[in-house]
Residue, then its C-alpha position, 0 to 999 in steps of 0.5 A: m708078569t704072570g698075573s697081568s693079562g698083558g703079560s699073558r698075551a706076551l707070553l703066548g705071542a697071541v692077541g685077542a681084542e685088547g691085544v689088537r687095540e694095543t698093537m694098533p698104530p697111535s693114529k688109529r688108536e687114539g686119533s693123535a697125530a703120533i707117527r710111527p716108522v712106516r715098517d712098524r706101522v705096517l706091521d701093526v696093522a698086519t698083526v691085527l688084520f691077519y690074526r682077525d681075518g686070517i692071512r690069505a683073507v687080507s690082500a696087500d692092497k687092503l693093508i696098503a689102503e689102511v696104512g695109508i702108504s703108496k704101493v712103492t712104500f709098501y714094497r720098499h719095506f716088504p718086497t713080498k706079502d710073504d716077507l711081511v707074513v714071516a716078519y709078522l710071525q717072527q715078531r709074535s715069536d720074539i714077543e713070546r720068546e721074551g715072555l717065556t724067558r722072563i717067567r723062567r728068570e722069575l721062577a728060576d728055582d721052580p720048573m713046575a711053576m714055570l709050566r704052571a705059569y704058562t698054563v695059567a697065561l694060556g687060559e687067560v688068553s683063551c678067555a679074552p675077547g677076540f681070541r682066535g687061537c694060536p697065530f702059528i697053528n693058524a698060518a700053518a693051516e693056511f700054508a700047505d707047502p712045509d718048504h714055504p717060507v711061512r711054514v719054515t718060520v712056524a717050524e723054527h718057533r716050534r723047535w725053540f718052543s720044544s727046546e725050551i720045554r725040554e730043559i724045563l722038563a729036565e730040571l724037574g727030573v723027567t728022564d724021557v724029556g723028548s717024549v713028555a715034551e711032545q705030549l705037553i705040546l700036543l696038549r697045549d696045541g689042543a688047548m689053543v684049538s679047544g679054547y677058540v672053538g669050545n669052552p676056554q675056562d674048560a680047556s685051561k682046566a683040562l690042560t692044567d690037570a693034564l700037564s700035572a698028571i703027565i709029569d707026575a707019572a714021568r718022574 
């Protein structure tokens, strides 16, 4: 799973240029007449545009035009744009949860390998064309109110991720799992940002080296 770029994208819940192509509706991606359910088509297009252009830069009217539906149909599925943004992030979260669950199942006897597999996947995604960082960090940066539904969705995802990291660290025999988990999450966040604005290869290597050093010191 971790050896494929598709698996890496799934693990991180992020999309680069190739991921964007794969999430486009069949009619737009291949020129076929295949039709997906309207809600799925809206989410497909929103995933592409929100990640590529930024959430606030993409209006409901633009999405409606891209999908090729009426406003009545759009708002029947998503009463507000915020509802669509939340659905977009929940879908990203579900994808990441499935990917990490798969890694934990495949490497159940080697928790250190689980963490290394995650960093390898992050490095692969960060080097992919069209990479623009973590979709959850990007979304949080656009919504200042911590009580906004978008920020609540981001917070829920991060609580889940922190819980997963804590469980893996406990399996490794780390005693202060809370503190170490926070350090690793800070490293992960920094690597995602650095992979976008700097050199992805350097960010990936630095993350791997720092992860090993922190865990070795904590055991």
